[in-house]
Structure formats: C-alpha cells, structure tokens
C-alpha positions as CSV (number, residue, x, y, z in Angstrom):
1,X,-11.3,10.8,-14.0
2,X,-13.1,7.8,-15.4
3,X,-14.4,5.3,-12.9
4,X,-13.0,2.5,-15.0
5,X,-9.3,2.1,-15.9
6,X,-9.3,-1.1,-17.8
7,X,-11.3,-4.3,-17.6
8,X,-8.9,-5.1,-14.7
9,X,-8.8,-7.0,-11.5
10,X,-9.0,-5.2,-8.2
11,X,-5.8,-3.6,-7.1
12,X,-4.2,-5.5,-4.2
13,X,-3.0,-3.0,-1.6
14,X,-1.3,-3.9,1.7
15,X,-1.8,-1.3,4.4
16,X,0.6,-1.7,7.3
17,X,-1.0,0.5,9.9
18,X,-1.6,0.1,13.6
19,X,-4.1,3.0,14.0
20,X,-7.7,1.8,13.4
21,X,-8.8,5.4,12.7
22,X,-6.2,5.8,10.0
23,X,-7.3,2.4,8.5
24,X,-10.9,3.6,8.3
25,X,-9.9,6.9,6.7
26,X,-7.8,5.1,4.2
27,X,-10.6,2.8,3.3
28,X,-13.0,5.7,2.9
29,X,-10.5,7.5,0.7
30,X,-10.3,4.6,-1.7
31,X,-14.0,4.3,-1.7
32,X,-14.3,8.0,-2.7
33,X,-11.7,7.5,-5.4
34,X,-13.9,4.7,-6.8
35,X,-10.9,2.4,-6.9
36,X,-11.6,-1.3,-7.2
37,X,-9.4,-2.5,-4.4
38,X,-8.7,-5.4,-2.1
39,X,-7.3,-3.6,1.0
40,X,-5.4,-5.9,3.2
41,X,-4.4,-4.6,6.6
42,X,-1.6,-5.7,9.0
43,X,-1.0,-3.9,12.2
44,X,2.7,-4.4,12.8
45,X,5.9,-4.8,10.9
46,X,6.4,-8.5,11.6
47,X,3.0,-9.3,10.1
48,X,3.8,-7.0,7.1
49,X,6.9,-9.1,6.3
50,X,5.0,-12.4,6.9
51,X,2.3,-11.2,4.4
52,X,4.8,-10.1,1.8
53,X,6.8,-13.4,2.2
54,X,3.6,-15.4,2.3
55,X,4.4,-17.0,5.6
56,X,2.2,-18.6,8.2
57,X,-1.4,-17.4,8.1
58,X,-0.5,-15.3,5.0
59,X,0.6,-18.3,2.8
60,X,-2.2,-17.6,0.3
61,X,-1.9,-13.8,0.4
62,X,-1.7,-12.0,-2.9
63,X,1.3,-10.0,-4.0
64,X,0.4,-6.4,-3.4
65,X,0.4,-3.9,-6.3
66,X,1.2,-1.2,-3.7
67,X,2.2,-1.1,0.0
68,X,1.2,1.7,2.2
69,X,3.6,1.6,5.1
70,X,3.4,3.5,8.4
71,X,6.8,4.0,10.0
72,X,5.7,3.9,13.7
73,X,4.3,0.4,14.3
74,X,4.7,-2.0,17.1
75,X,7.0,-5.1,17.1
76,X,8.9,-4.0,14.0
77,X,8.8,-0.4,12.6
78,X,8.2,0.5,9.0
79,X,11.9,1.5,8.8
80,X,12.9,-2.0,9.7
81,X,10.3,-3.5,7.3
82,X,11.7,-1.3,4.4
83,X,15.3,-2.3,5.4
84,X,14.3,-6.0,5.1
85,X,12.5,-5.5,1.9
86,X,15.5,-3.9,0.1
87,X,17.7,-6.9,1.1
88,X,15.2,-9.4,-0.4
89,X,15.3,-9.8,-4.1
90,X,11.6,-10.9,-4.1
91,X,10.4,-7.8,-2.3
92,X,12.7,-4.9,-3.3
93,X,10.8,-4.2,-6.5
94,X,7.4,-3.7,-4.8
95,X,6.3,0.0,-4.7
96,X,6.2,1.3,-1.1
97,X,4.5,4.5,-0.1
98,X,5.4,5.8,3.3
99,X,2.3,7.2,4.9
100,X,3.3,8.6,8.3
101,X,3.2,11.5,10.7
102,X,6.9,12.3,10.7
103,X,8.0,15.4,8.7
104,X,11.6,15.3,9.9
105,X,13.9,16.0,6.9
106,X,16.4,13.3,8.1
107,X,13.6,10.7,8.1
108,X,12.4,11.6,4.7
109,X,15.9,11.4,3.3
110,X,16.5,8.1,5.0
111,X,13.4,6.5,3.6
112,X,14.2,7.7,0.0
113,X,17.7,6.4,0.5
114,X,16.1,3.1,1.3
115,X,14.2,3.2,-2.0
116,X,10.7,4.1,-0.9
117,X,8.6,5.1,-3.9
118,X,6.9,8.0,-2.2
119,X,6.8,9.7,1.2
120,X,3.6,11.2,2.4
121,X,2.9,13.0,5.7
122,X,-0.6,12.1,7.0
123,X,-2.8,15.1,7.3
124,X,-4.5,15.6,10.6
125,X,-7.6,17.0,8.9
126,X,-10.3,14.4,7.9
127,X,-11.0,15.9,4.5
128,X,-7.3,16.4,3.7
129,X,-6.6,12.8,4.6
130,X,-9.3,11.6,2.2
131,X,-7.9,13.8,-0.5
132,X,-4.4,12.4,0.0
133,X,-5.7,8.8,-0.3
134,X,-7.6,9.7,-3.4
135,X,-4.4,11.3,-4.9
136,X,-2.5,8.1,-4.1
137,X,-5.2,6.0,-5.8
138,X,-5.3,8.2,-8.9
139,X,-1.5,8.4,-9.2
140,X,-0.7,4.8,-8.6
141,X,-3.5,3.3,-10.6
142,X,-4.1,5.7,-13.4
143,X,-0.7,7.4,-14.1
144,X,2.0,4.9,-13.1
145,X,2.6,1.7,-15.0
146,X,3.0,-1.2,-12.5
147,X,4.5,-4.5,-13.3
148,X,2.0,-7.2,-14.0
149,X,3.8,-10.0,-12.3
150,X,3.9,-11.6,-8.9
151,X,6.9,-12.5,-6.8
152,X,7.3,-15.7,-8.8
153,X,7.6,-13.8,-12.1
154,X,4.2,-15.1,-13.3
155,X,1.4,-12.9,-14.5
156,X,-1.1,-11.6,-11.9
157,X,-3.8,-11.5,-14.6
158,X,-5.1,-8.2,-15.9
159,X,-4.0,-4.8,-14.6
160,X,-5.6,-3.4,-11.5
161,X,-8.4,-1.0,-12.3
162,X,-11.0,1.5,-11.1
163,X,-14.5,0.4,-10.5
164,X,-17.3,0.3,-8.1
165,X,-16.6,1.4,-4.5
166,X,-18.6,-1.6,-3.3
167,X,-15.7,-3.8,-4.2
168,X,-13.5,-2.7,-1.4
169,X,-12.6,-5.5,0.9
170,X,-10.7,-5.1,4.1
171,X,-8.9,-8.4,4.6
172,X,-5.8,-9.5,6.1
C-alpha cells in the first residue's frame, strides 16, 4: 500500500467510544496504517449527535468522512444514535462502521437493517485490534469512493488521503 492516496486533506473520522483504552488502540491503528487523519472523539451518544448536527460546542466541527460507532455508550447508546441518524436527511448518508464487542446475530442484523455500513466486533487481542483498525483505514480510504461534500452539499475540498502518521490529531 502506498503511503499517499492523493494530494488530499486529512480524513475526518468521528470516533464515538467511551472506553479510553479502545480510543488509544484506534489511534495507534490509524498511525500504523499511515493514514492522514483528524480523529475526533466523543464519549457518549448525545455528544455524537451534537457533533454530527454541529450543535453547542461542536458548531464548528467538520463533517466526518467516516463514523466509528460503539453500541454500548452512556447517555445514549450507539443503537439510538444510528436510529436518529437514519431519520435525519442530513445524516443518513454518512458512512457508519459499528465497532463493538457484541457478536449477537440479532444485534448484527438489527444494525444492518438500520443501514450501518459495516459491523465489526472488537478483537480482545492488542495486535488483532490494530490490524482491524488498519483494515478499516485501508478499505474506507483506499478502496471505497466517499462523497466529497459536507452536510450542506458543498465540497469539502480534496479527497481524504494517506500520509504521515504525525498528522493524527485527537480532537473533539
């Protein structure tokens, strides 16, 4: 894999995750994938929707190219976030990868019925977790064609790309 996709901007990724260890593993995984990324983290579902809707402290938040959504979060679960997203014309087109511990077949089916883009069970092994994050990065930013527009329908600039791991920023 090349370490440069296009002369692109950093990929904007929203990580909705309440577990600090999983946040750190995800950050390391993107670093190892050499993905030029701005990783924004929210720790509960209410903040996730506020970020996506650019409300309150998130009024200047970027529109994410990809959302990594944990199902089991405080205040509002990932299930509830996804249910709200599919009802909102401004959010329903955003790609959502469920990244969770649940392997229950009913849960997997329910999330796909709610239009998640992918469903991934978090590995418990450190190296496997890093491999999963790298696979997510490679798939979503080298294989898939993502729309190049924000929620307002205007261009976000150039496509997100791969680049130096030093460009990772954990914001939010």
